[in-house]
SETI-567521 format. One record per residue (C-alpha): residue in one letter; z, x, y; residue number from 1. Coordinates in steps of 0.5 Angstrom, whole numbers, plus 500, padded with zeros to 3 digits. Layout:
# SETI-567521
{torse=a Z=Z X=X Y=Y vopa=NUM}
...
END
This chain:
# SETI-567521
{torse=m Z=500 X=500 Y=500 vopa=1}
{torse=t Z=503 X=505 Y=505 vopa=2}
{torse=e Z=494 X=509 Y=504 vopa=3}
{torse=y Z=491 X=503 Y=504 vopa=4}
{torse=a Z=495 X=501 Y=511 vopa=5}
{torse=d Z=493 X=509 Y=514 vopa=6}
{torse=t Z=486 X=507 Y=512 vopa=7}
{torse=l Z=487 X=501 Y=516 vopa=8}
{torse=a Z=489 X=504 Y=522 vopa=9}
{torse=a Z=485 X=510 Y=521 vopa=10}
{torse=e Z=479 X=506 Y=522 vopa=11}
{torse=f Z=482 X=503 Y=528 vopa=12}
{torse=a Z=483 X=508 Y=531 vopa=13}
{torse=e Z=477 X=512 Y=531 vopa=14}
{torse=r Z=474 X=506 Y=534 vopa=15}
{torse=r Z=479 X=505 Y=540 vopa=16}
{torse=t Z=476 X=507 Y=545 vopa=17}
{torse=v Z=470 X=503 Y=544 vopa=18}
{torse=l Z=474 X=497 Y=543 vopa=19}
{torse=v Z=478 X=499 Y=549 vopa=20}
{torse=g Z=471 X=499 Y=553 vopa=21}
{torse=a Z=468 X=493 Y=550 vopa=22}
{torse=a Z=475 X=488 Y=552 vopa=23}
{torse=y Z=475 X=492 Y=559 vopa=24}
{torse=r Z=468 X=490 Y=561 vopa=25}
{torse=v Z=469 X=482 Y=560 vopa=26}
{torse=v Z=476 X=483 Y=563 vopa=27}
{torse=g Z=475 X=488 Y=568 vopa=28}
{torse=s Z=482 X=489 Y=568 vopa=29}
{torse=v Z=485 X=496 Y=564 vopa=30}
{torse=v Z=491 X=493 Y=563 vopa=31}
{torse=d Z=488 X=487 Y=560 vopa=32}
{torse=a Z=484 X=491 Y=556 vopa=33}
{torse=e Z=489 X=495 Y=553 vopa=34}
{torse=d Z=494 X=489 Y=551 vopa=35}
{torse=v Z=486 X=486 Y=548 vopa=36}
{torse=v Z=486 X=491 Y=544 vopa=37}
{torse=q Z=493 X=491 Y=541 vopa=38}
{torse=e Z=492 X=484 Y=539 vopa=39}
{torse=a Z=485 X=486 Y=535 vopa=40}
{torse=w Z=490 X=491 Y=532 vopa=41}
{torse=l Z=494 X=485 Y=529 vopa=42}
{torse=r Z=488 X=481 Y=527 vopa=43}
{torse=w Z=485 X=488 Y=523 vopa=44}
{torse=s Z=491 X=489 Y=520 vopa=45}
{torse=a Z=491 X=482 Y=516 vopa=46}
{torse=a Z=484 X=482 Y=515 vopa=47}
{torse=d Z=481 X=481 Y=509 vopa=48}
{torse=r Z=476 X=487 Y=508 vopa=49}
{torse=g Z=472 X=484 Y=503 vopa=50}
{torse=e Z=468 X=480 Y=509 vopa=51}
{torse=v Z=468 X=486 Y=513 vopa=52}
{torse=r Z=460 X=490 Y=512 vopa=53}
{torse=d Z=460 X=494 Y=518 vopa=54}
{torse=v Z=467 X=495 Y=522 vopa=55}
{torse=r Z=464 X=498 Y=528 vopa=56}
{torse=a Z=461 X=491 Y=529 vopa=57}
{torse=y Z=466 X=487 Y=527 vopa=58}
{torse=l Z=472 X=490 Y=530 vopa=59}
{torse=i Z=468 X=489 Y=537 vopa=60}
{torse=r Z=466 X=483 Y=536 vopa=61}
{torse=i Z=473 X=480 Y=535 vopa=62}
{torse=t Z=476 X=485 Y=541 vopa=63}
{torse=t Z=470 X=480 Y=545 vopa=64}
{torse=r Z=472 X=474 Y=543 vopa=65}
{torse=l Z=480 X=475 Y=545 vopa=66}
{torse=a Z=478 X=479 Y=551 vopa=67}
{torse=l Z=473 X=473 Y=552 vopa=68}
{torse=n Z=480 X=469 Y=551 vopa=69}
{torse=r Z=484 X=473 Y=556 vopa=70}
{torse=l Z=478 X=472 Y=561 vopa=71}
{torse=r Z=479 X=465 Y=562 vopa=72}
{torse=q Z=487 X=465 Y=561 vopa=73}
{torse=q Z=485 X=469 Y=568 vopa=74}
{torse=k Z=482 X=464 Y=572 vopa=75}
{torse=s Z=488 X=461 Y=575 vopa=76}
{torse=r Z=491 X=468 Y=577 vopa=77}
{torse=r Z=484 X=469 Y=580 vopa=78}
{torse=e Z=484 X=463 Y=583 vopa=79}
{torse=q Z=491 X=464 Y=587 vopa=80}
{torse=y Z=489 X=473 Y=589 vopa=81}
{torse=v Z=490 X=474 Y=596 vopa=82}
{torse=g Z=483 X=477 Y=599 vopa=83}
{torse=p Z=477 X=480 Y=595 vopa=84}
{torse=w Z=478 X=481 Y=587 vopa=85}
{torse=l Z=476 X=488 Y=584 vopa=86}
{torse=p Z=475 X=491 Y=577 vopa=87}
{torse=e Z=481 X=495 Y=576 vopa=88}
{torse=p Z=478 X=502 Y=576 vopa=89}
{torse=m Z=478 X=505 Y=570 vopa=90}
{torse=i Z=478 X=513 Y=567 vopa=91}
{torse=a Z=473 X=515 Y=561 vopa=92}
{torse=a Z=478 X=517 Y=555 vopa=93}
{torse=p Z=477 X=524 Y=553 vopa=94}
{torse=a Z=472 X=522 Y=548 vopa=95}
{torse=e Z=467 X=520 Y=553 vopa=96}
{torse=q Z=467 X=526 Y=557 vopa=97}
{torse=d Z=460 X=529 Y=554 vopa=98}
{torse=p Z=454 X=528 Y=558 vopa=99}
{torse=a Z=451 X=522 Y=554 vopa=100}
{torse=a Z=457 X=518 Y=553 vopa=101}
{torse=l Z=458 X=518 Y=561 vopa=102}
{torse=a Z=451 X=516 Y=562 vopa=103}
{torse=e Z=452 X=511 Y=558 vopa=104}
{torse=l Z=458 X=509 Y=562 vopa=105}
{torse=a Z=456 X=510 Y=568 vopa=106}
{torse=d Z=450 X=505 Y=567 vopa=107}
{torse=s Z=455 X=500 Y=564 vopa=108}
{torse=v Z=463 X=501 Y=567 vopa=109}
{torse=s Z=461 X=502 Y=574 vopa=110}
{torse=m Z=464 X=498 Y=580 vopa=111}
{torse=a Z=457 X=495 Y=582 vopa=112}
{torse=m Z=455 X=493 Y=575 vopa=113}
{torse=l Z=463 X=490 Y=574 vopa=114}
{torse=v Z=462 X=485 Y=580 vopa=115}
{torse=v Z=456 X=483 Y=577 vopa=116}
{torse=l Z=458 X=482 Y=571 vopa=117}
{torse=e Z=464 X=479 Y=575 vopa=118}
{torse=t Z=459 X=472 Y=578 vopa=119}
{torse=l Z=457 X=471 Y=570 vopa=120}
{torse=s Z=460 X=466 Y=566 vopa=121}
{torse=p Z=465 X=468 Y=561 vopa=122}
{torse=l Z=460 X=466 Y=556 vopa=123}
{torse=e Z=454 X=469 Y=559 vopa=124}
{torse=r Z=459 X=475 Y=561 vopa=125}
{torse=a Z=461 X=476 Y=553 vopa=126}
{torse=t Z=454 X=475 Y=551 vopa=127}
{torse=f Z=451 X=480 Y=556 vopa=128}
{torse=v Z=457 X=486 Y=553 vopa=129}
{torse=l Z=455 X=484 Y=546 vopa=130}
{torse=r Z=447 X=484 Y=547 vopa=131}
{torse=e Z=446 X=489 Y=552 vopa=132}
{torse=v Z=451 X=494 Y=550 vopa=133}
{torse=f Z=453 X=494 Y=544 vopa=134}
{torse=d Z=446 X=491 Y=541 vopa=135}
{torse=l Z=449 X=486 Y=537 vopa=136}
{torse=p Z=444 X=482 Y=532 vopa=137}
{torse=f Z=444 X=474 Y=536 vopa=138}
{torse=s Z=446 X=472 Y=530 vopa=139}
{torse=e Z=452 X=476 Y=530 vopa=140}
{torse=i Z=454 X=474 Y=537 vopa=141}
{torse=a Z=452 X=466 Y=535 vopa=142}
{torse=e Z=458 X=467 Y=530 vopa=143}
{torse=t Z=463 X=471 Y=535 vopa=144}
{torse=l Z=463 X=466 Y=540 vopa=145}
{torse=g Z=462 X=459 Y=537 vopa=146}
{torse=r Z=455 X=458 Y=539 vopa=147}
{torse=s Z=448 X=456 Y=536 vopa=148}
{torse=e Z=443 X=462 Y=536 vopa=149}
{torse=a Z=439 X=459 Y=540 vopa=150}
{torse=a Z=444 X=457 Y=545 vopa=151}
{torse=v Z=446 X=464 Y=545 vopa=152}
{torse=r Z=439 X=467 Y=546 vopa=153}
{torse=q Z=439 X=461 Y=552 vopa=154}
{torse=l Z=445 X=466 Y=555 vopa=155}
{torse=a Z=442 X=473 Y=553 vopa=156}
{torse=h Z=437 X=471 Y=557 vopa=157}
{torse=r Z=440 X=468 Y=564 vopa=158}
{torse=a Z=445 X=474 Y=564 vopa=159}
{torse=r Z=440 X=479 Y=564 vopa=160}
{torse=a Z=436 X=476 Y=569 vopa=161}
{torse=h Z=442 X=476 Y=573 vopa=162}
{torse=v Z=444 X=483 Y=573 vopa=163}
{torse=h Z=438 X=485 Y=573 vopa=164}
{torse=a Z=435 X=481 Y=580 vopa=165}
{torse=r Z=443 X=483 Y=583 vopa=166}
{torse=q Z=442 X=491 Y=580 vopa=167}
{torse=p Z=440 X=497 Y=586 vopa=168}
{torse=r Z=431 X=498 Y=583 vopa=169}
{torse=h Z=432 X=505 Y=584 vopa=170}
{torse=q Z=437 X=511 Y=581 vopa=171}
{torse=v Z=441 X=515 Y=586 vopa=172}
{torse=d Z=440 X=522 Y=586 vopa=173}
{torse=k Z=448 X=525 Y=583 vopa=174}
{torse=e Z=446 X=530 Y=589 vopa=175}
{torse=r Z=445 X=525 Y=595 vopa=176}
{torse=h Z=451 X=522 Y=593 vopa=177}
{torse=g Z=456 X=527 Y=593 vopa=178}
{torse=k Z=454 X=530 Y=599 vopa=179}
{torse=v Z=453 X=522 Y=603 vopa=180}
{torse=t Z=461 X=522 Y=600 vopa=181}
{torse=e Z=462 X=528 Y=603 vopa=182}
{torse=q Z=459 X=527 Y=610 vopa=183}
{torse=f Z=462 X=521 Y=610 vopa=184}
{torse=l Z=469 X=522 Y=608 vopa=185}
{torse=r Z=469 X=528 Y=614 vopa=186}
{torse=a Z=466 X=525 Y=620 vopa=187}
{torse=a Z=471 X=518 Y=618 vopa=188}
{torse=w Z=477 X=523 Y=619 vopa=189}
{torse=s Z=475 X=525 Y=625 vopa=190}
{torse=g Z=474 X=519 Y=628 vopa=191}
{torse=d Z=467 X=520 Y=629 vopa=192}
{torse=v Z=464 X=513 Y=629 vopa=193}
{torse=q Z=457 X=515 Y=631 vopa=194}
{torse=e Z=456 X=519 Y=625 vopa=195}
{torse=v Z=459 X=515 Y=620 vopa=196}
{torse=v Z=455 X=509 Y=623 vopa=197}
{torse=s Z=448 X=514 Y=621 vopa=198}
{torse=l Z=451 X=514 Y=614 vopa=199}
{torse=l Z=451 X=507 Y=614 vopa=200}
{torse=a Z=446 X=502 Y=611 vopa=201}
{torse=p Z=444 X=496 Y=618 vopa=202}
{torse=d Z=446 X=491 Y=612 vopa=203}
{torse=v Z=453 X=495 Y=610 vopa=204}
{torse=v Z=458 X=491 Y=606 vopa=205}
{torse=l Z=465 X=493 Y=605 vopa=206}
{torse=v Z=469 X=489 Y=600 vopa=207}
{torse=s Z=476 X=492 Y=600 vopa=208}
{torse=d Z=482 X=489 Y=595 vopa=209}
{torse=g Z=490 X=490 Y=597 vopa=210}
{torse=g Z=492 X=484 Y=592 vopa=211}
{torse=g Z=496 X=482 Y=599 vopa=212}
{torse=k Z=500 X=488 Y=597 vopa=213}
{torse=k Z=497 X=493 Y=601 vopa=214}
{torse=s Z=492 X=492 Y=607 vopa=215}
{torse=a Z=486 X=490 Y=607 vopa=216}
{torse=a Z=481 X=485 Y=610 vopa=217}
{torse=l Z=481 X=479 Y=608 vopa=218}
{torse=r Z=474 X=477 Y=606 vopa=219}
{torse=p Z=468 X=483 Y=606 vopa=220}
{torse=l Z=466 X=486 Y=612 vopa=221}
{torse=h Z=459 X=486 Y=615 vopa=222}
{torse=g Z=454 X=491 Y=619 vopa=223}
{torse=a Z=455 X=498 Y=620 vopa=224}
{torse=e Z=458 X=498 Y=627 vopa=225}
{torse=k Z=463 X=493 Y=625 vopa=226}
{torse=i Z=464 X=497 Y=618 vopa=227}
{torse=a Z=465 X=504 Y=621 vopa=228}
{torse=r Z=469 X=502 Y=627 vopa=229}
{torse=w Z=474 X=499 Y=622 vopa=230}
{torse=l Z=474 X=505 Y=617 vopa=231}
{torse=v Z=474 X=510 Y=623 vopa=232}
{torse=a Z=481 X=506 Y=625 vopa=233}
{torse=i Z=484 X=507 Y=618 vopa=234}
{torse=a Z=482 X=514 Y=617 vopa=235}
{torse=t Z=485 X=516 Y=625 vopa=236}
{torse=d Z=492 X=512 Y=625 vopa=237}
{torse=e Z=496 X=518 Y=626 vopa=238}
{torse=d Z=502 X=515 Y=621 vopa=239}
{torse=q Z=497 X=514 Y=617 vopa=240}
{torse=a Z=492 X=520 Y=617 vopa=241}
{torse=a Z=497 X=525 Y=616 vopa=242}
{torse=l Z=500 X=523 Y=609 vopa=243}
{torse=f Z=493 X=523 Y=606 vopa=244}
{torse=e Z=490 X=527 Y=602 vopa=245}
{torse=m Z=482 X=525 Y=599 vopa=246}
{torse=r Z=480 X=528 Y=592 vopa=247}
{torse=r Z=473 X=526 Y=589 vopa=248}
{torse=m Z=473 X=525 Y=582 vopa=249}
{torse=v Z=469 X=521 Y=578 vopa=250}
{torse=v Z=472 X=514 Y=576 vopa=251}
{torse=n Z=468 X=509 Y=572 vopa=252}
{torse=g Z=463 X=514 Y=570 vopa=253}
{torse=e Z=461 X=514 Y=577 vopa=254}
{torse=l Z=463 X=518 Y=584 vopa=255}
{torse=a Z=470 X=516 Y=587 vopa=256}
{torse=f Z=474 X=518 Y=593 vopa=257}
{torse=v Z=482 X=518 Y=591 vopa=258}
{torse=a Z=487 X=517 Y=597 vopa=259}
{torse=y Z=493 X=519 Y=595 vopa=260}
{torse=d Z=499 X=518 Y=600 vopa=261}
{torse=g Z=504 X=523 Y=598 vopa=262}
{torse=d Z=504 X=525 Y=591 vopa=263}
{torse=e Z=501 X=516 Y=590 vopa=264}
{torse=v Z=495 X=514 Y=589 vopa=265}
{torse=d Z=493 X=509 Y=595 vopa=266}
{torse=s Z=486 X=508 Y=594 vopa=267}
{torse=v Z=479 X=508 Y=591 vopa=268}
{torse=g Z=473 X=508 Y=593 vopa=269}
{torse=y Z=465 X=507 Y=591 vopa=270}
{torse=f Z=459 X=508 Y=594 vopa=271}
{torse=d Z=453 X=505 Y=593 vopa=272}
{torse=l Z=447 X=508 Y=596 vopa=273}
{torse=d Z=440 X=505 Y=597 vopa=274}
{torse=e Z=433 X=507 Y=597 vopa=275}
{torse=a Z=433 X=511 Y=604 vopa=276}
{torse=g Z=440 X=515 Y=602 vopa=277}
{torse=l Z=444 X=511 Y=606 vopa=278}
{torse=i Z=450 X=507 Y=604 vopa=279}
{torse=s Z=449 X=500 Y=602 vopa=280}
{torse=t Z=456 X=497 Y=600 vopa=281}
{torse=i Z=463 X=500 Y=600 vopa=282}
{torse=y Z=468 X=498 Y=594 vopa=283}
{torse=v Z=475 X=500 Y=596 vopa=284}
{torse=v Z=481 X=498 Y=591 vopa=285}
{torse=r Z=488 X=498 Y=594 vopa=286}
{torse=n Z=492 X=494 Y=590 vopa=287}
{torse=p Z=498 X=498 Y=587 vopa=288}
{torse=d Z=497 X=495 Y=581 vopa=289}
{torse=k Z=491 X=496 Y=579 vopa=290}
{torse=l Z=491 X=504 Y=580 vopa=291}
{torse=t Z=496 X=506 Y=575 vopa=292}
{torse=g Z=490 X=509 Y=571 vopa=293}
{torse=i Z=489 X=515 Y=576 vopa=294}
{torse=p Z=492 X=520 Y=575 vopa=295}
{torse=t Z=498 X=522 Y=581 vopa=296}
{torse=r Z=496 X=528 Y=585 vopa=297}
{torse=d Z=501 X=532 Y=581 vopa=298}
{torse=q Z=498 X=530 Y=575 vopa=299}
{torse=l Z=492 X=533 Y=578 vopa=300}
{torse=g Z=495 X=540 Y=579 vopa=301}
END
């Protein structure tokens, strides 16, 4: 019995990172994803192994089904949330540090992608994750979601069309992205409003998530001039600027800036660039409940 239990634990542990990633793509929260995977372990430990043909697919299906239930439970919490709701930033697990895995991670869990997934219905979101990310057959997705295969194909079509319509139609050069990030932070902290404006697209949008626990705009801000002045005012506030230290870090598989207030993480920000290389969208997560997975300054060394 012990040998059997050890085998179950080993098979689950081998796939745990993948399962957390699957749950995270559905619920947008690392904490909830971890809880979902723990529940998936309980289901796995009690499963009839005679019914399992493909361990990985079986575990992804269990996890996604549980994540879908968790997403539905989040509805009332989201409706009562103060200000815009952004997904929780996620640092890649050590197993995902190789270049190929990081490329896949950046495509499917970037902040921009997760924000788009938030606009899908729960069933569309689960279908998209299972089909587009994990390439499961429609028949298995239908069984997972308790829908007909024809219905799942329709869900997949709608989700794919919705996501593709809102995704950038160009690839951002990583070197350009890093250069713009450095220029932006330097300009904001120096108080150079016009330099900040020059780096922003005219129709730029800023979305900030404080969750009612940290200061943030209660609605998305629009326009280069307005956003530049808002950001510079924060960056040059004497009580704040002296405390902050900025670090560049790969979060959600993409370059982000992390602001530290003393040892603690104050905020995590992401930029999307347009075809001209200008910042088109800024996401800033400040809710401390969503920043527990980001290393403190002491942990960085």
